[in-house]
C-alpha positions as CSV (number, residue, x, y, z in Angstrom):
1,M,-9.7,35.4,-27.5
2,E,-9.7,33.4,-24.2
3,P,-10.4,35.2,-21.0
4,Q,-7.3,35.6,-18.8
5,S,-7.4,34.1,-15.4
6,N,-6.5,36.3,-12.5
7,K,-5.3,33.3,-10.6
8,A,-1.7,32.3,-11.0
9,R,-1.0,28.7,-12.1
10,S,-0.3,26.6,-9.0
11,P,3.2,25.0,-8.9
12,F,1.4,21.8,-7.7
13,S,-0.2,21.4,-11.1
14,A,3.2,19.9,-12.2
15,I,2.4,16.8,-10.1
16,R,1.6,13.8,-12.4
17,A,1.9,10.8,-10.1
18,I,2.6,9.5,-6.6
19,D,6.3,8.6,-6.6
20,Y,6.4,6.9,-3.2
21,T,4.2,6.0,-0.3
22,V,5.4,5.8,3.3
23,I,3.7,3.5,5.8
24,F,4.6,4.6,9.4
25,V,5.0,1.3,11.2
26,R,4.5,0.1,14.8
27,D,6.3,-3.2,14.5
28,M,9.1,-3.0,11.8
29,A,10.1,-6.6,12.1
30,A,6.6,-8.0,11.6
31,M,5.9,-5.5,8.8
32,R,9.1,-6.3,7.0
33,R,8.5,-10.1,7.2
34,F,5.0,-9.5,5.8
35,Y,6.0,-7.3,2.9
36,E,9.1,-9.3,2.0
37,D,8.1,-12.9,2.8
38,V,4.3,-12.9,2.4
39,L,3.7,-10.4,-0.4
40,A,7.2,-11.0,-1.8
41,F,7.8,-7.3,-2.6
42,P,11.3,-6.7,-4.0
43,L,13.6,-4.9,-1.6
44,L,14.8,-1.7,-3.2
45,R,17.1,-0.5,-0.4
46,E,17.4,-0.2,3.3
47,L,18.5,3.3,4.3
48,S,18.5,2.3,8.0
49,P,16.7,-0.1,10.3
50,N,14.0,2.5,10.5
51,W,13.5,3.1,6.7
52,I,13.0,0.2,4.2
53,E,12.0,0.7,0.6
54,Y,10.4,-1.8,-1.9
55,G,10.2,-1.2,-5.6
56,L,6.7,-1.7,-7.2
57,G,6.8,-0.8,-10.8
58,S,7.7,2.9,-11.1
59,N,6.7,3.5,-7.4
60,T,8.4,3.0,-4.1
61,L,6.7,1.7,-1.0
62,A,8.6,2.6,2.2
63,L,8.2,1.3,5.7
64,A,9.3,3.8,8.3
65,R,9.2,4.6,12.0
66,P,7.4,7.9,12.5
67,S,10.4,9.6,14.2
68,R,12.4,9.3,10.9
69,T,10.5,12.2,9.3
70,A,8.0,13.4,11.9
71,S,7.3,13.1,15.6
72,D,3.8,11.8,15.1
73,A,2.6,9.2,17.6
74,P,2.0,5.7,16.2
75,I,-1.5,4.9,15.1
76,P,-3.3,3.1,18.0
77,A,-3.5,-0.7,17.6
78,G,-6.8,-1.6,16.0
79,S,-6.8,1.5,13.7
80,A,-5.9,1.3,10.1
81,S,-4.0,4.3,9.0
82,L,-4.3,3.7,5.3
83,Q,-5.6,1.5,2.5
84,L,-3.5,0.3,-0.4
85,A,-4.9,-1.2,-3.5
86,F,-2.8,-3.4,-5.8
87,K,-4.0,-4.0,-9.3
88,V,-3.6,-7.5,-10.8
89,S,-5.5,-9.8,-13.2
90,A,-8.8,-11.5,-12.2
91,A,-7.1,-14.9,-12.0
92,E,-4.3,-13.4,-9.9
93,V,-6.8,-12.1,-7.3
94,D,-7.7,-15.7,-6.6
95,Q,-4.1,-16.9,-6.6
96,C,-3.2,-14.1,-4.1
97,A,-6.0,-15.2,-1.9
98,D,-4.7,-18.8,-2.0
99,E,-1.2,-17.7,-1.2
100,L,-2.3,-15.4,1.7
101,L,-4.3,-18.4,3.2
102,R,-1.3,-20.6,2.7
103,Q,0.9,-18.1,4.6
104,G,-1.7,-17.9,7.5
105,V,-3.0,-14.5,6.6
106,A,-6.7,-14.0,7.5
107,L,-8.9,-12.6,4.7
108,L,-11.4,-9.9,5.5
109,S,-13.3,-10.8,2.4
110,P,-12.6,-13.6,-0.1
111,P,-12.3,-12.8,-3.8
112,T,-15.6,-11.2,-4.7
113,D,-17.0,-9.8,-8.0
114,Q,-18.3,-6.3,-7.1
115,P,-21.2,-4.6,-9.0
116,F,-18.9,-1.7,-9.9
117,G,-16.7,-3.9,-12.1
118,H,-13.9,-5.0,-9.8
119,R,-12.9,-8.4,-8.4
120,T,-11.7,-7.7,-4.9
121,L,-9.8,-9.3,-2.0
122,F,-9.3,-7.6,1.3
123,F,-6.8,-8.4,4.1
124,R,-4.7,-6.6,6.7
125,D,-0.9,-6.2,7.2
126,P,0.5,-6.8,10.7
127,D,-0.1,-3.2,11.7
128,G,-3.7,-3.4,10.7
129,N,-3.6,-1.4,7.5
130,L,-6.3,-2.4,4.9
131,L,-4.8,-4.0,1.8
132,E,-6.7,-4.8,-1.4
133,M,-5.9,-6.9,-4.4
134,Y,-8.2,-6.0,-7.3
135,A,-8.8,-6.6,-11.0
136,E,-11.1,-4.8,-13.4
137,I,-13.6,-7.3,-14.7
Protein backbone atom coordinates (compact mmCIF):
# COMPACT_ATOMS: atom_id res chain seq x y z
CA MET A 1 0.00 0.00 0.00
CA GLU A 2 1.39 3.41 -1.02
CA PRO A 3 1.61 6.13 1.61
CA GLN A 4 -0.94 8.86 1.10
CA SER A 5 0.27 12.37 0.57
CA ASN A 6 -1.13 15.06 2.81
CA LYS A 7 -0.49 17.57 0.07
CA ALA A 8 -3.33 18.10 -2.41
CA ARG A 9 -2.46 17.75 -6.10
CA SER A 10 -1.72 21.15 -7.60
CA PRO A 11 -4.02 22.28 -10.41
CA PHE A 12 -0.83 23.44 -12.19
CA SER A 13 0.27 19.83 -12.66
CA ALA A 14 -2.15 19.75 -15.62
CA ILE A 15 0.18 22.05 -17.61
CA ARG A 16 1.92 20.09 -20.38
CA ALA A 17 3.39 22.78 -22.65
CA ILE A 18 3.83 26.49 -23.25
CA ASP A 19 0.98 27.46 -25.56
CA TYR A 20 2.15 30.95 -26.45
CA THR A 21 4.91 33.38 -25.66
CA VAL A 22 4.41 37.14 -25.56
CA ILE A 23 7.28 39.53 -26.26
CA PHE A 24 6.59 43.01 -24.88
CA VAL A 25 7.99 45.33 -27.54
CA ARG A 26 9.41 48.85 -27.57
CA ASP A 27 9.32 49.37 -31.36
CA MET A 28 6.40 47.44 -32.87
CA ALA A 29 7.13 48.46 -36.48
CA ALA A 30 10.78 47.33 -36.32
CA MET A 31 9.92 44.13 -34.45
CA ARG A 32 7.16 43.28 -36.89
CA ARG A 33 9.45 43.83 -39.91
CA PHE A 34 12.09 41.63 -38.26
CA TYR A 35 9.82 38.70 -37.37
CA GLU A 36 7.84 38.82 -40.63
CA ASP A 37 10.46 39.85 -43.19
CA VAL A 38 13.79 38.63 -41.76
CA LEU A 39 12.70 35.49 -39.88
CA ALA A 40 9.69 34.94 -42.20
CA PHE A 41 7.41 33.82 -39.36
CA PRO A 42 3.87 33.20 -40.64
CA LEU A 43 1.37 35.79 -39.45
CA LEU A 44 -1.39 34.03 -37.54
CA ARG A 45 -3.55 37.06 -36.73
CA GLU A 46 -3.44 40.71 -35.84
CA LEU A 47 -5.82 41.43 -33.00
CA SER A 48 -4.88 45.12 -32.98
CA PRO A 49 -1.87 47.29 -33.89
CA ASN A 50 -0.65 46.47 -30.37
CA TRP A 51 -1.01 42.65 -30.56
CA ILE A 52 0.40 40.56 -33.45
CA GLU A 53 0.55 36.74 -33.42
CA TYR A 54 2.74 34.33 -35.40
CA GLY A 55 2.16 30.59 -35.69
CA LEU A 56 5.19 28.41 -34.98
CA GLY A 57 4.24 24.76 -35.06
CA SER A 58 1.75 24.21 -32.24
CA ASN A 59 2.87 27.42 -30.48
CA THR A 60 2.06 31.09 -30.88
CA LEU A 61 4.57 33.91 -30.59
CA ALA A 62 2.92 37.27 -29.92
CA LEU A 63 4.36 40.77 -30.12
CA ALA A 64 2.56 43.15 -27.78
CA ARG A 65 2.82 46.58 -26.25
CA PRO A 66 2.99 46.17 -22.45
CA SER A 67 -0.13 48.26 -21.86
CA ARG A 68 -2.24 45.60 -23.60
CA THR A 69 -2.15 43.24 -20.63
CA ALA A 70 -0.04 44.96 -17.99
CA SER A 71 1.18 48.42 -17.10
CA ASP A 72 4.84 47.38 -16.93
CA ALA A 73 7.37 49.91 -18.17
CA PRO A 74 9.25 48.84 -21.31
CA ILE A 75 12.58 47.11 -20.76
CA PRO A 76 15.39 49.71 -20.95
CA ALA A 77 17.25 49.87 -24.26
CA GLY A 78 20.34 47.67 -24.13
CA SER A 79 18.65 45.08 -21.88
CA ALA A 80 17.39 41.78 -23.24
CA SER A 81 14.14 40.75 -21.63
CA LEU A 82 14.23 37.17 -22.86
CA GLN A 83 16.02 34.53 -24.90
CA LEU A 84 14.22 32.40 -27.45
CA ALA A 85 15.77 29.25 -28.89
CA PHE A 86 14.52 27.82 -32.20
CA LYS A 87 15.42 24.22 -33.05
CA VAL A 88 16.43 23.43 -36.64
CA SER A 89 18.78 20.94 -38.35
CA ALA A 90 22.55 21.45 -38.24
CA ALA A 91 22.64 22.48 -41.92
CA GLU A 92 19.81 24.94 -41.30
CA VAL A 93 21.80 26.67 -38.53
CA ASP A 94 24.34 27.65 -41.19
CA GLN A 95 21.65 28.57 -43.73
CA CYS A 96 19.98 30.81 -41.11
CA ALA A 97 23.31 32.51 -40.42
CA ASP A 98 23.78 33.21 -44.14
CA GLU A 99 20.25 34.61 -44.42
CA LEU A 100 20.65 36.82 -41.34
CA LEU A 101 23.89 38.26 -42.75
CA ARG A 102 22.20 38.77 -46.14
CA GLN A 103 19.43 40.69 -44.34
CA GLY A 104 22.00 42.85 -42.51
CA VAL A 105 21.51 41.29 -39.08
CA ALA A 106 24.66 41.20 -36.93
CA LEU A 107 25.57 37.81 -35.48
CA LEU A 108 26.62 37.70 -31.82
CA SER A 109 28.35 34.41 -32.54
CA PRO A 110 28.61 32.51 -35.82
CA PRO A 111 27.46 28.88 -36.09
CA THR A 112 29.50 27.03 -33.47
CA ASP A 113 29.63 23.39 -32.37
CA GLN A 114 29.29 23.44 -28.59
CA PRO A 115 30.82 20.80 -26.28
CA PHE A 116 27.33 20.03 -24.90
CA GLY A 117 26.15 18.68 -28.26
CA HIS A 118 24.47 21.66 -29.92
CA ARG A 119 25.37 23.70 -32.99
CA THR A 120 24.39 27.26 -32.07
CA LEU A 121 23.94 30.66 -33.66
CA PHE A 122 23.14 33.78 -31.59
CA PHE A 123 21.75 37.16 -32.71
CA ARG A 124 19.36 39.86 -31.47
CA ASP A 125 16.00 41.19 -32.57
CA PRO A 126 15.48 44.97 -32.94
CA ASP A 127 14.49 45.31 -29.27
CA GLY A 128 17.70 43.57 -28.17
CA ASN A 129 16.25 40.20 -27.17
CA LEU A 130 18.66 37.27 -27.54
CA LEU A 131 17.67 34.76 -30.21
CA GLU A 132 19.27 31.39 -30.82
CA MET A 133 19.04 28.92 -33.68
CA TYR A 134 20.32 25.53 -32.60
CA ALA A 135 20.57 21.93 -33.66
CA GLU A 136 21.40 18.80 -31.72
CA ILE A 137 24.59 17.28 -33.12
